[in-house]
LODRENLUM-23728 format. One record per residue (C-alpha): residue in three letters; z, y, x. Coordinates in pm, whole numbers, padded with zeros to 5 digits, always signed. Layout:
// LODRENLUM-23728
ALAZYX
...
// end
This chain:
// LODRENLUM-23728
UNK+00830-00242+03995
UNK+00510-00063+03892
UNK+00548+00264+03701
UNK+00276+00479+03541
UNK+00355+00841+03451
UNK+00128+00962+03171
UNK+00104+01336+03106
UNK-00114+01529+02865
UNK-00161+01787+03147
UNK-00283+02070+02926
UNK-00004+02331+02939
UNK-00020+02341+03319
UNK-00393+02413+03310
UNK-00390+02661+03021
UNK-00068+02859+03066
UNK+00019+03049+03384
UNK+00393+03039+03307
UNK+00388+02660+03303
UNK+00153+02636+03601
UNK+00396+02846+03807
UNK+00672+02593+03737
UNK+00462+02277+03764
UNK+00158+02373+03975
UNK+00046+02011+04017
UNK+00156+01899+03672
UNK+00473+01756+03521
UNK+00343+01409+03602
UNK+00339+01482+03975
UNK+00698+01607+03976
UNK+00812+01295+03791
UNK+00603+01066+04011
UNK+00745+01222+04327
UNK+01103+01189+04201
UNK+01053+00824+04104
UNK+00875+00751+04431
UNK+01177+00885+04618
UNK+01388+00638+04420
UNK+01178+00350+04548
UNK+00938+00285+04261
UNK+00565+00214+04298
UNK+00425+00504+04093
UNK+00082+00601+03963
UNK-00018+00882+03727
UNK-00261+00913+03437
UNK-00366+01210+03224
UNK-00532+01273+02889
UNK-00871+01394+03015
UNK-00935+01096+03241
UNK-01166+00822+03109
UNK-00963+00614+02860
UNK-00685+00869+02923
UNK-00628+00695+03256
UNK-00488+00394+03068
UNK-00751+00130+03133
UNK-00676-00236+03069
UNK-00623-00282+03442
UNK-00372+00005+03458
UNK-00178-00111+03150
UNK-00174-00473+03262
UNK-00031-00365+03595
UNK+00235-00130+03453
UNK+00594-00249+03413
UNK+00719+00082+03271
UNK+00513+00367+03121
UNK+00645+00726+03096
UNK+00483+00945+02829
UNK+00484+01328+02808
UNK+00268+01509+02552
UNK+00275+01820+02333
UNK-00046+02014+02261
UNK-00293+01734+02202
UNK-00125+01435+02041
UNK-00421+01401+01802
UNK-00666+01373+02091
UNK-00516+01046+02209
UNK-00748+00761+02113
UNK-00618+00526+01844
UNK-00765+00239+02045
UNK-00553+00332+02349
UNK-00244+00367+02128
UNK-00304+00015+01995
UNK-00331-00117+02350
UNK-00009+00055+02459
UNK+00172-00081+02154
UNK+00053-00433+02234
UNK+00176-00399+02593
UNK+00518-00284+02467
UNK+00532-00586+02236
UNK+00450-00802+02537
UNK+00735-00651+02739
UNK+00622-00327+02905
UNK+00895-00061+02904
UNK+00823+00281+02752
UNK+01007+00606+02836
UNK+00923+00878+02582
UNK+00995+01230+02707
UNK+01073+01553+02519
UNK+00790+01658+02283
UNK+00637+01311+02299
UNK+00865+01242+02002
UNK+00554+01345+01806
UNK+00312+01129+02005
UNK+00105+00873+01819
UNK+00257+00587+02017
UNK+00620+00684+01949
UNK+00563+00742+01577
UNK+00375+00413+01552
UNK+00655+00221+01720
UNK+00928+00396+01520
UNK+00754+00380+01180
UNK+00896+00720+01079
UNK+00788+01085+01094
UNK+00995+01159+01409
UNK+01029+01527+01307
UNK+01317+01759+01402
UNK+01435+02121+01418
UNK+01343+02328+01723
UNK+01384+02678+01868
UNK+01271+02841+02194
UNK+01551+03077+02298
UNK+01639+02971+02655
UNK+01969+02822+02540
UNK+02229+02641+02743
UNK+02229+02267+02677
UNK+02514+02025+02741
UNK+02387+01670+02747
UNK+02696+01459+02674
UNK+02726+01094+02779
UNK+02844+00904+02471
UNK+02800+00554+02617
UNK+02946+00569+02969
UNK+02907+00193+03017
UNK+02530+00204+02963
UNK+02316+00148+03276
UNK+02103+00453+03192
UNK+02417+00669+03236
UNK+02507+00515+03572
UNK+02609+00782+03826
UNK+02620+01059+03564
UNK+02944+01247+03488
UNK+03075+01336+03143
UNK+02777+01562+03079
UNK+02475+01730+03235
UNK+02462+02105+03191
UNK+02114+02257+03173
UNK+02111+02636+03211
UNK+01820+02694+02975
UNK+01616+02465+02751
UNK+01432+02449+02422
UNK+01661+02353+02134
UNK+01603+02034+01939
UNK+01832+01988+01640
UNK+01921+01729+01378
UNK+01809+01581+01160
UNK+01589+01377+01397
UNK+01374+01153+01177
UNK+01394+00828+01373
UNK+01532+00484+01285
UNK+01895+00425+01378
UNK+01884+00366+01756
UNK+01989+00033+01900
UNK+02204+00234+02143
UNK+02285+00603+02171
UNK+02344+00712+02530
UNK+02332+01094+02514
UNK+02401+01365+02255
UNK+02309+01729+02323
UNK+02495+02042+02221
UNK+02309+02373+02225
UNK+02439+02727+02261
UNK+02316+02816+01913
UNK+02535+02545+01762
UNK+02301+02251+01697
UNK+02346+01895+01821
UNK+02080+01629+01883
UNK+02054+01259+01963
UNK+01893+01313+02302
UNK+01903+00970+02460
UNK+01830+00672+02236
UNK+01715+00316+02299
UNK+01505+00084+02086
UNK+01356-00264+02120
UNK+01016-00354+01986
UNK+00889-00709+02047
UNK+00972-00795+02407
UNK+00967-00430+02511
UNK+01241-00171+02559
UNK+01198+00197+02469
UNK+01406+00498+02573
UNK+01362+00843+02418
UNK+01496+01125+02640
UNK+01491+01480+02502
UNK+01511+01732+02797
UNK+01190+01859+02952
UNK+01030+02161+02784
UNK+00733+02276+02989
UNK+00848+02638+03038
UNK+01174+02531+03204
UNK+01215+02355+03542
UNK+01418+02073+03390
UNK+01240+01790+03571
UNK+01348+01926+03909
UNK+01712+01870+03809
UNK+01840+01580+04021
UNK+02064+01446+03744
UNK+01775+01444+03498
UNK+01566+01264+03759
UNK+01846+01009+03804
UNK+01866+00942+03430
UNK+01491+00882+03419
UNK+01512+00650+03720
UNK+01799+00461+03557
UNK+01592+00433+03238
UNK+01298+00288+03430
UNK+01525+00019+03579
UNK+01673-00056+03236
UNK+01330-00080+03070
UNK+01190-00321+03328
UNK+01033-00622+03154
UNK+01239-00938+03122
UNK+01090-01221+03325
UNK+01001-01463+03047
UNK+00695-01585+02862
UNK+00570-01399+02557
UNK+00663-01591+02239
UNK+00400-01812+02078
UNK+00330-01724+01715
UNK+00128-01879+01432
UNK+00099-02237+01309
UNK+00332-02461+01507
UNK+00334-02837+01564
UNK+00671-03001+01493
UNK+00891-03086+01790
UNK+01014-03397+01611
UNK+00819-03658+01414
UNK+00775-03556+01050
UNK+00677-03815+00792
UNK+00370-03710+00600
UNK+00286-03418+00831
UNK-00084-03365+00895
UNK-00195-03130+01168
UNK-00402-02842+01036
// end
């Protein structure tokens, strides 16, 4: 299974606090964790040519992880269109934390994808609400994160196909933190934890959830549907081929 971890990679270069936590970038921490789980992993970042998402990279990616925050608007519309097409064709997409506002997620959701937020280093309990779901495999009743950024409802997304996790925050809010969607042949998982000023992606349980999500989002081995004008399978009197 071929996985590409895409990261904006701006906070780590511009902010010492973030650089101290993720000196080589969030993408490298995620790539290392997924590599240890047996995946074939590559990385790509915003400032690479074509944002590192060339046709060759996308065509050889089974599951794409996306983390962004500061520079959503700098992502090329052409690249967004290509990623959307690959999702329709079957590529899995894992959307992480502040990438809820990424062009690709909003395009695939068709909504504003806005929410409430607060940075107060709050405790988060990430509750498993679908214990039978493969993304929750090996996870207990909840994951407790000592400090995180708060995201709160209402989260302006379509009703998820499946809801796997709900978060509770110390300040009282709750949030749909793990939600799945299908678009075309592709599977999408939005996973909330991962603010850049907290070491969330070093958490082994968070890493396990992401690994589980990659397995779940793996493309189904089938041909892409054929669309457009179709010849009849049976003989039709009076039918003339266009």
